[in-house]
N, C-alpha and C positions, 0 to 999 in steps of 0.2 A: 764481697760481691755475692748477690743472690744467684740462684740457678737460672732465673729468667734473664738476668743481666749477662751471665756467662754464655747463654744460648744466643743472645743478640750479638754478642761479640763474635761468635763463631759462624753465624749464618747471615749471609748477605741477602737482603730482600730481593735484589734483582735475580740472583741465582735461584732463589726459592720460587718466585713467580714465573720465571722462564721455563720451569718444568710444566706449567699449565698454559702459558700464554706466549705467543710469538711476539717478542718485544722489538720495537724499533727505536733507535736513538732519536731524541728530540731535544737538541741543545744539551743541557746537563742532565736531562731526565730521559725516561723511556715511556713509550705509549704502546698500546695494543688493544685488541678487542677484549671487552670485559668478559671474564670467564663465568660471570654470575647471571648474565642475561644475553639474549640474542641481539646482535647488532652487526651492522655492515661497515660503519665508520668508527674508528677507534675513539673511545671515550674513557679508556682506562689509563691511568697515569701512575708511574712508579718513580719516586724521588730517592735516589741512592744516598744523597746527602743527609736527608732526614730519616731515611730508612722507613718510609711510609708509602702507602698506596691509596688511590682514591678513584672511584668511578664517578665521572661527571655526567653520565647518562641516566638510564632508568633507575639504577640502584641508588645513586646519590649517597653512598657510604664509603668509608675508608678505614684505615687503621695501620697497624704494624704487622710484623710477621705472625704474631699470635692471632690477631684479628683475621688475617687472611686464611689461616688454617681453620679457624673456628667457622668461618663462613663457608669455606670450600668443603670441609668434612662434616659440617652440621653438628659440631661438638661444642662443649663448654671449655672454659679456660684450662681446667685441670687436664682434660684429654689433649688439648693442643700443646700444653706444656710437655706431656709425655711423648707425643709424636715428635716434637721438635728436639726434645732431649735425646731421643734415640738417633735422630739425624745428626745432631751436633756431637754425639759421643759424650754427653754429660750424664753422670750418674746421679739421679735425683735423690737417692738415699745416702749418697756419700758426697753431696755437693758442699761447697764451701760454707754455706750458712749453717748446715748441720754440724760441720766441724767446729764452727765458731760457737754454736750452742754447747757442744761437747767440751770445748775449751773453757767456756765460762763455768760450766758445771764442775770442771776439774779444779778451777781456781777456788770455787766455793768449798770444795772438798779439801783443798790444800789449806785454806784458812781455818777450817774446822780442826784439822790436824795440828796446825800451829797453836790454836787456842787451847787444845788439850795439852800440848807441850808446855805452854806458859802456865796453865793451871797446875800441872804437876810440879813445875819448877817452884811455884809459889808455896806449895805444900811441902816441898823437900828441903834439904839442908841449905841449899843456896838461897832460899827465899826469905831468910830471917829479916833482912832489912826491909823488904816489902811488907812483911807481916807486921813489923813494928810500926811502919808508917800507917797501915790500915787501922791498927789498934789506936794509934794516936788520933786518927780522924774519926774514930768511932764507928767504923763500918762493921756491921754484924755479919754473921755467917750467912744469914738469909740474903743480904745484899751482895755478898761475895758470890754466892751461888746463882742468884737471879741474873746477875750481869756477867758471870763467868770471868771474874778478874784473874789476872795471872802475873807472872814475873818473867822478864827477859833477862837471862843470865848475863853476867858481866864477861862476855866472851865474844870473840870476833866471828865465830862460825858455829856455835853450838846449835842454833836453830837450823841452819842450812844443812849441817851434817845429819841432824835428826830427820828432816824431811826427805833428804836424798836416800837415807837408809830405808825409808818407807815407800820408796818407788817413785817419788816425784822428781821430775827432771830439773837439772840445774837452772835451765832457762825459765821454767815455770815459777820457781821461787823468786827470781828476779822480776818476772812479769807481774806477779802478785804484789810487788812492792815491799817484800819482806827482806830482800837482799839487795845489795848495791854492787855494781860492777865498777871497781876502782883500778887505778894504775897497777896496783900490786895484787890484783885478783879480786875475788868476790868476798864480801863480808856482810854480816848481819846488820840490817838497818837499826834494829832496836837492841841496845845493850844497857844493862843495869837500869831497867825502867819498869814501873808498874804498868801493866798492860790492860787496856780496855778494848775488848772486842766490839766492833761497831757493826750492828746488824741493820739490814734494810727493813722496809715495812713488812716484808714476808718472813722475817726472822733469820735470814741467811747472813752469815758473817761475810761482809763485803770488804772489811779492812780493820785496821787497829789504830788506836791512839796510845802513845806511850809517854808517861811522866817520868822525868829524870829523878832518881832517888838520891838521898844523901850518901856521901861517900865518893871515892875516886872511881869514876867510870872510865873504861877504855875510850880513848879519843876525847877525854874531857878537855885536853889542851886545845882542841879545835873549837872551843866556845860553843858547845852543844846547846841547843835551845831547851827550855824547860819542857815543852811538849813537842812531840813529833808524831805525825800521822803517816799512815801508809801512803805511798805516792799514788798518783792517778793510775788506775788500771782498768781493764775491761769491765770489772765489776764494782769498782770503787770510785765514786765521784762525791767528794765532800759536800758539794753544793746541792746534791740531790737526796741527802739522807739527814734525818733528824735522830739523834741518839735516844734510844728508848722508845721510839714510836711503835715498834712491834709489840711492846708490852702495854702501851698507853692507849691504843685505839679504842678499845671498848670503854675505858674509863672516860675518855674525852667525849664520846657520844653520850654517855650517861650523865656527865657533869654539864654538858652543853658548852664547854670551853676547853681550850688547850692552853696550858701555861708553858712558856718557853723560858728556860734558864740558860745560863752560859756554859757551865762546866759539867763534866761527868759526875763529880761528887754531888753537885746540887741535885741532879736527876736521881742518882742512887739513893740519897737521903730521903727524897720525897717518896719513892716507891717503897722503901723500907718501912716508912711510917704510914703507909696506906693511902698516900695521895698519888694515885696512879695516872692522873691526867697531865703529867709533867714530862716534857721532852727537853733535850738540850741542843743548842745550836753549835756547840763545840767551839765557842769563842769567835765565830765568824759572823759577818753580816748575813742576814737572811736573804735567801734567793727566791725568785719567783717559783721555782720548782718545789722548794720546801713549803712555801705558803700554799701551793696547789695541793700538796699532800694533806695538809691540815684541813683544807676546804672540803675534802671528802667526808670529814667527820664532824666539823663544827663551823659556825660562822663567827665565833668569838675567839680571839687570840689575846692572851695576856702576856706581856713581856715582864719578866721578873728580873729587871736589870737595874744597874746603877747609872742614872742619867748623868752623873758627874764624871763618869769614866768615858774617855774618848772612844774606846772600842764599843762601849754600850751605845753611845750616841750614833755610831755608824750603823749598828744593828737596828736602832729605832728608826733612823732615817730610811734605811733600806726597806724595812717592813712598811713604814708609812707610805712610801712612794708606791710600793706594789699594791697596797690596799686601795689607795686613792686612784690607781689606774683601773680598778675594777668597779667603777661606778655603773650602776644599772638604772635604766628608766623603767618605772613601774606605773601602771595606771592607778590613779586615786580618784575616787568619787566624792565630790564635795557635798555640802548640805543640800544644795539645790539639784543634785543629781547630775551635775556637770562633771564629765570625766576629763582629767588632765594628766599629763605625763610629769612625774616628779622624779628627780634624780636622787637615788639613795645608794649607799655603799653596800657592796656585797658582804663585807666583813666589818666587824666591830673590833677595832684594835685598841687595846688599853695597856697602861703601864702601871705597875704597882710600886709603891715606895717601900723600900726595905728599911727597917728601923736601925738607926745609928750606924748606917753604912755597912751593916753586916750582909753577908751573902746568904742565899737561901739555905745552903748546907748548914751554916751555923744556926740560923733561926729554927729550922726544922729539928735539928738534933737536940738543941737545948730547950726550946719551947714549942714543941710540935703542936700543942693545942692552939697556938696563936696563928698558925699558918692560914686556916680558913678565914679568920678575921682580916688578916692582911690582904688576902686575895680579894675579899669583898670590897676593899677600899680602892681597888684599881680604878684609875680615871682615864678618860680619853687622852691621847698623846699630847696634844697642845696644852691642855690644862695641867698635865703633869710637868711639862717643860716650863710653863709659866711659873709654877711654884718653885721648881728647881732654880730658875733664873732669879727669883726673888731672894732665895737663900744665898746664891753665889755672888751676887753683885750688890754693891752699895748704890742704891738707886737715887740717892741724893746727889750723887756725882754725875754730871752730864756725860762725861766720857764713858762711865760704866753703863749709863742708860743707852748710849750709842752702841756699846758692845752687846748689850742685851738684845737690841733691835737686830744687829747683824746675826746673832745666834738664832733668833726665832723666826725672822721673816722667811728664810728658806723653807721651813716646815709649813708655815701658813700658806706660802705660795703653792705648795704641793696639794693643799686641801682642795679636792675636786668639788665638794659641795659648796656652792657660792654663798649660801646662807650661813653655813658654819664658818666659812672664811671671813665673812664680814663680821661675825660675832667675835672671832679671835682677834681681828684687827682692832676692834673697839677696845677689847681687853688690853692689848699691847699698847694702844694709844694712851690709855689711862695710866698704864704702868710706866711708860717712857715719857709722859707729859708732852706728847706731840700730837698733831692732827693726823687723821687717817690718810689724807691725801699724801702727806710726807711718807707714810709707811708704804702706801701703794707704789710710790715712786721708788722706794728702797727695794721693794720686792721685784721690780722690773718685770712684772707680769704682762706679756703682750695681750692686748684686747683684740680678740678675734671677732670678725663680723658675724652677725647672726647666721648668715648663710654660708660662712666659710667652712669648707669641708676639711676634716682632719687629713693628715697624711696617712693614708691607709694603703699605700702601695706596698707590695711585698718588698723585703729587704733586697739590696743589690745582688746578693748571692743567688737569687732565684729569677733574676731578670735575664732576658736574652735567649733563654733556651726553653722551648715549649714544654718538654717533659718536666722540667723543674717547676714551671708554673702549675702544671697539673699536680705535681707532688705537693706544692705549697697549698693548693686548694684542698687537697685531701688532709694535709696536716691541720689546716684551719678547721675543717669539719671534725677531725678526731679530737682536737683540743677544746672546741666549743660545741658541745652537743646541743646547745640551745639554738643552733642554726638548722636543726633538722627540718623544721617546717619550710624554711626558705629553700633548703637544699633539695627537698623532696620534689620541688617544681623543676629542677634541672633535668635535662635529658642525659642519660648515661653516655650518649654519643659526644657530649662535651669533651670526654676523655678520648683522645686519639690513641693512647697507649692502652692495649687490651687489659693488661694487668691492673692499671689504674681504674679502668672501667669496672673490672670485676671487684676490686676493693670497694669502690663506691657502692655498688649494688649490695655487697656483703654488709657494708656499714649501714645501709638503709634497713637491712634485716636484723642485724645483731648489735649495732652500735660499735663503739671503739673498744670492744672486748677481745683481746688477743686470743684468749682461750676458746672463744666461739668462732673465731675466724677459720675458714678452711685452711688446712695445713699448708697447701701450696701457696697461700697468700701471706702466711705469717711472716716470713723473712722480710718481704717488702713492706708489710704493715709496720713491723718493728722499726725499720729504717725511717719511714715517714713519720711515725708517731714520735720519734725522738728529734725531729727537725726543730730548729729554733723558730718559734712563732711569736710575733709581737704581742704585748698585752693590749687588748682593745677594750675600750668602754663598751658597755652593752649596746648603747645607741649607735656605736660606730661599727658594730659587727656586721649588720646587713650590708652596709656600704663597703666593708672590707671584702665581703663575699662577692658583691656585685663588681667591685673593682678588679678582683682576681679573675672572675669569669670574663669580664670585658677584655682583659689582656690576653686570655687564652683565645677568645674569639677573634681579637685583632690579629694575633699571630696566624690563626687558621685562615682568616680572610686574605692576608698577604700571601700565604703559601698557596691558597687556591687561585688567586689572581696570577701568580707566577706560573702555576701549573697549567691553567687554562690558556694563558698566553703562549706557552710552549706547545700545547696541543694544537692550537689554531695554526701555528706555523707549520705543523706536520700534516695538516689536512690539505689534501689536494683540492684545488679550486675553492679555497676558503672564501674568496671574494664572491664567487657565484653562489655559494651556500648562504652567505650573508644576504645577498640580494633576494634569494628565494625565501629566506626566513622573514624578511621585511614584507614580502608579498603575502606570506602566510598570516602575518599579524593583521593584514588588511582583509583577510578572509579567504585567500587562495588556499587550495589544498596543498599539503606538504608531501612531497615524494618520500616513499619509504626509505630510499637510500639516503635521504638528507636528514632524516629524523634525529639520528644520534649526533651528527655533525652540528645540526642546528641547536641541539641541547647544549653542546659544548659552547657554542657561540653565545647563547643566552646566558649560560652560567658565567662566561667570561664577562659579559656586559654587566650582569647583576653583581658579580664580585667586585668589578671596578666601581660600580655605583656605591656599594656598601663601604668599600675602602675610602672613597671620596667623601661620603657622608660622615664617616668617623672623623676624618681629618677636619672637615668643616666644623663639627661639633666641638672638637678639641681647641681649635684655633679661634672660635667665635669669642668676641669680647664678653666678659662676665655678665655685663648688664643685659646683653641680648639673649643669653642662653635661657631657653625655656620660655621666651617671651612670645613665641608663636609667630614672630616675624620671618 
């Protein structure tokens, strides 16, 4: 929980506002004279359920507790945070988020200590089996040092005792995923394993991978897996890390491509022999976050995988799906000067064929000079899979041709570029001796109408609560910087939450750079930046933005209509005010005493009209929308 969230939990907006305004109950809310302008009829509304305030009179503004203090004291968000923190008794320099930062730093420190312990164990008397295995695999001293390999002793608690002797708490070792709480106490997760420290993009050790070594390991009777990773922790998420990326970043940019291998040893061998643009997926299917990491450095990704392996196929499919979700529309000028929008892919995804079924580690260690030649032969995913299918199936057999179609059509269906999709369908049709119409039916690809809008609504987890809609909008902007031009047209007041508004304004200045964010906004920035955001095609991004903004505005309209309705009920002689307001519309002068009440009335009518108009637009038949009727 951030400091601002803790303050909101401790300070009720009614109690805060009541220090400045005499409030009167109006249904489930409160009304009073606005403290920001002179008025005689209440137009100031406080909603305890939403913890918000709004002036429906001359100010026409609103917000949360921070926005109220900012307007009342004429200060920025940082000063409002300090004022309210003192009121709530929240220590800003010792609040929970700073403790969380300290906790994460502590886990990184603990992992570094564990890596040093494993490295010492590898070099010591107990590391003989691990050293023999490394010698057998041909790992050089350079590779060992570059990746800081180590050995987890064949002991139930050697690491745990070592770390606790160096001042780390028992619970910290468990939280880091290096120890396990069992029925008989705590014991080391890694026993008799070759240890691979796993570093994040910044070079910090986030976790470990351990390979079981030959010999009788403690707990071997429990059918231990060949590879074990650190469990999920505050600093380790396997789906957000690529092994070796901290070393490979510069080489990837220089080579213009990132090569993804499956295993630790594949990556180590590549770096030992000077092929620094190689990272490892650690045997799992690629995730959107991993692809996003690589997109910072290159637009070309080469998968050095065995397409005949089921696990490799899952990795290929995952990567292909992610890449084809990143279609971008770009303007292209034709020969006659006509500009048209053409869909192209953000990323070029290719697969290389490894000779004779060998893995990259074997190829690089035995024939390192061949590696660049093999990388140069990498082909687009579908072309690679078509060739693999030819090798795997007897295509003179109709049943095997049918199997080939079942294998390949899911990948072709994922192809976002319709021209490429048609090309691959033609190739598969020739391969399977069937017509393209049959293949299209097998793909079961729904045909969307030209004007059909994609589903760009935020996920269910962000629906129904206005603050979460605002957070989703910010997450969308943080994730997709190409929305900056469209977002620049938004008014900061779209954000009712003062901290969200401050984040939006900071983002306009410095972008989604945590290091340049004001210190008081970083905790909330980190929370929002790690929210799950769908993958949108570039052409869908503006509509995703518009859809999210529209939902925020809808919620605001409904809240305003509810609030103005409650305020009208609290106005004495509301019917008389309404009659005089109608006369004013016909040119009659408005009495000073009626001005604010009339403003509330007009606001209520306009809010009702806006809500009604939205409903009509949503419920209108598709054929009539935008027809002008």
